[in-house]
C-alpha positions as CSV (number, residue, x, y, z in Angstrom):
1,X,1.9,-33.1,-10.9
2,X,2.4,-32.4,-7.2
3,X,-1.2,-31.9,-6.0
4,X,-0.3,-31.8,-2.3
5,X,2.1,-28.9,-3.0
6,X,-0.5,-27.1,-5.1
7,X,-3.1,-27.4,-2.3
8,X,-0.6,-26.0,0.3
9,X,0.3,-23.2,-2.1
10,X,-3.3,-22.3,-2.7
11,X,-3.8,-22.2,1.1
12,X,-0.8,-19.9,1.8
13,X,-0.9,-17.6,-1.2
14,X,-3.9,-15.4,-0.1
15,X,-2.3,-14.9,3.3
16,X,1.0,-13.9,1.8
17,X,-0.7,-11.6,-0.7
18,X,-2.6,-10.0,2.2
19,X,0.5,-9.3,4.3
20,X,2.4,-7.9,1.3
21,X,-0.5,-5.5,0.6
22,X,-0.6,-4.4,4.2
23,X,3.1,-3.8,4.4
24,X,3.1,-1.9,1.1
25,X,0.3,0.3,2.3
26,X,1.9,1.1,5.6
27,X,5.3,1.7,4.0
28,X,3.7,4.0,1.4
29,X,1.8,6.0,4.1
30,X,4.9,6.5,6.3
31,X,7.0,7.6,3.3
32,X,4.3,9.9,1.9
33,X,3.8,11.7,5.2
34,X,7.6,11.9,5.7
35,X,8.0,13.3,2.2
36,X,5.4,16.0,2.9
37,X,7.0,16.9,6.2
38,X,10.4,17.1,4.4
39,X,9.1,19.3,1.6
40,X,7.4,21.8,4.1
41,X,9.8,21.9,7.0
42,X,13.2,20.8,5.7
43,X,13.4,22.0,2.1
44,X,10.9,24.9,2.6
45,X,9.5,24.2,-0.9
46,X,6.7,26.4,-2.2
47,X,6.5,24.7,-5.6
48,X,2.9,23.9,-6.2
49,X,3.6,20.9,-8.5
50,X,5.2,18.9,-5.8
51,X,2.2,19.2,-3.5
52,X,-0.1,18.4,-6.3
53,X,1.9,15.3,-7.2
54,X,1.8,14.3,-3.5
55,X,-2.0,14.8,-3.4
56,X,-2.7,12.7,-6.5
57,X,-0.4,9.9,-5.4
58,X,-1.9,9.7,-2.0
59,X,-5.4,9.8,-3.3
60,X,-4.5,7.1,-5.8
61,X,-3.2,4.9,-2.9
62,X,-6.5,5.6,-1.0
63,X,-8.5,4.2,-4.0
64,X,-6.1,1.2,-4.2
65,X,-7.0,0.4,-0.6
66,X,-10.7,0.9,-1.3
67,X,-10.6,-1.5,-4.2
68,X,-8.8,-4.1,-2.1
69,X,-11.2,-4.6,0.8
70,X,-9.4,-7.8,1.7
71,X,-6.8,-5.6,3.4
72,X,-9.2,-5.0,6.2
73,X,-10.9,-8.4,6.5
74,X,-9.6,-11.9,6.9
75,X,-9.3,-13.9,3.7
76,X,-11.8,-16.6,3.1
77,X,-10.6,-20.1,2.8
C-alpha cells in the first residue's frame, strides 16, 4: 500500500477534524442565538415549547464541547 500517503493523512486528519469541529460549534452558536432573537423580537412567539427546545439543544451543544476538549487545545502529534 501507499505508506507515505497514510503517514501524511494521519498527520493532517486531526488538524482537519479540529477545524471542522470549531467551525461547526461557531456556526451553531451564531444560528442558535439568531434563532432566539428571531423568536423573541421578530415573531413575538410566546410558545413555551420552542424556548424549551432551544434550551435543550444549546445545552446539548455545550456538553458536546465539554466532551471534545481538543477543541480548545492543540492536537498532539
